[in-house]
N, C-alpha and C positions, 0 to 999 in steps of 0.2 A: 717731397721734391724740394731741393734747395734751389733758390732763384740763382740764375747765372747772369753775369754781366755780359755786355756785348764784347768785352775784351776776351771772354772765354770762347767765343764762337770762331769758327774758321772763316777766313776771308776768301778762300778760293778752293776749287776742286784739287788743285795741285797740293795745297796744304793738307787736305784730307788724305790724298794719296800717299804723301810722304809719311804721315803719321800711321796710316794703315800698314805701310811697309815696315816701319820701325816696330809696330805692334806685333807683326808676324815674327820679327827677329828677336824681340825682347819684350814679351807681353807685360812684364811687371814694371816696366820703365815709367809709364805715365798713362794718362787718360782714365785711370781707375781711382776710386776713392781710397787713398792710401791710409786713411784713418780706420777703415774697416779691416778687422783681423781675420774674419772668416771669408775665404775665397768665394763661397756661394753667395755672399751678400754684396760682392763687388759690382759696381754699375759703371758702364761706359758713359762718359759725359758728352752730351751733345744737345743742341737746342732743337726741339721738335718743330718750332715755328720758323726756323731758319731754312732758307732754300739754298741748297748747295749745288754748284756746278751749272747754274742756269743764268750766269751773268750776261751772256750774249742775248738770250731770249728776253731777259728782263729789259735790257737796253733797247732791243727792237720794239717791244711793246710800249715801253715808256715813250720812246720817240714817236710812235704812232699816236699815242694819246696826246702828246704835245701838238702834233699836226692837227688832230681833230679839234682840240680846244681852240685852235686858231681859225676854225671854220671849214676845214676839209672833211670829207666823208671817207670813212675807211672801215674795213672789216678784215679780220684775219682769222685763220684757223690754226689750231694747235693739234697736232697729231702725234701718235706714238703708241707703243705697246702698253698694255695694261700695267699699271704700277710704276710707270716711269716718271711720274710727278707732274702730269699735265694739270690736274685739278689744283695741286699745291701751287703751281706757278700762277694760275688764274686767281686763286684766292688771295695769294700774297699781294698781287698787284691790284686786286679789287679794293683792298683796304686803302691803298695809297690813292687810287682814283676817287673813291668815296670821300676821302678826307678833303679833297679840293673841289667837291661838288659835282664830280662826274659820276658816271655809272657804267657798269660792265654788264653786258648781256651774255649769258652762258647757256649753252645747250650741249648735252652729251648725246652723241650719235650712237645708237644701238640697233638691235634687230628691228625694232619698230620703225626707226628712222629710215632704215634701208628700204623698207616696204613702202614708205610714204616719203618721197624725196623732198617735199615741201614742209615736212614736219619741223625741221630746224628753223625755217623762216617764220612759220606760224608761231613757234615757241618764242622766238625773239620778238615778234610783233606783240604777242600777248604780254611779255615781260615789260616792254616799253609802255603799253597801255596801262598796265598795273602800276607802274612807276608814276606815270602822269596822274592817274586817279588818286593815288595815295598822297601825292604832293600838291594837289590842287584843291581850291575851294569850289563850291558849287558854281559860283559866278565864273571862276576860271575855267571850269570844265565846259560851261555853256559857251564861253568865248572860243575855246578850242573846237568844240563841235560845230559852231557856226563857221569858223575858218575852214574846217575840213569839208563842210558841205559846199562852200564857195569854191574851194580848190578842186573838188571832184565834180562840180556841176550838179549837185543833187538838190 
């Protein structure tokens, strides 16, 4: 795999749509490795890690993260058909959030979740606890436990 620069990536879904239309009309025009002489070895060039057509969702989620980082509490759900890019959207944004010290809690709802409606909440709570445990010292965990006991009156 040859590395591609960000200049090679599409900037919008409209650009992809226009190129796909041109590809249908004249497939030899572009997007293929013109250096390859054998048609069986031609490869369509695209960036696997690039998220296409999700600009609106990226903006909504990024704005939500900005509000949360200023002290607001917020949660959101991403829904859609299988294979429509929900996980890719979350994973792309997770990297950005992690880079600035935040974290994303993710849970996939499936048949098991439908039978136990609190499964997603329990999963999120477990992920938060695991994150706290992994990022804290023994003394820090003891302080958190003490604060929780005080807050819950235990």
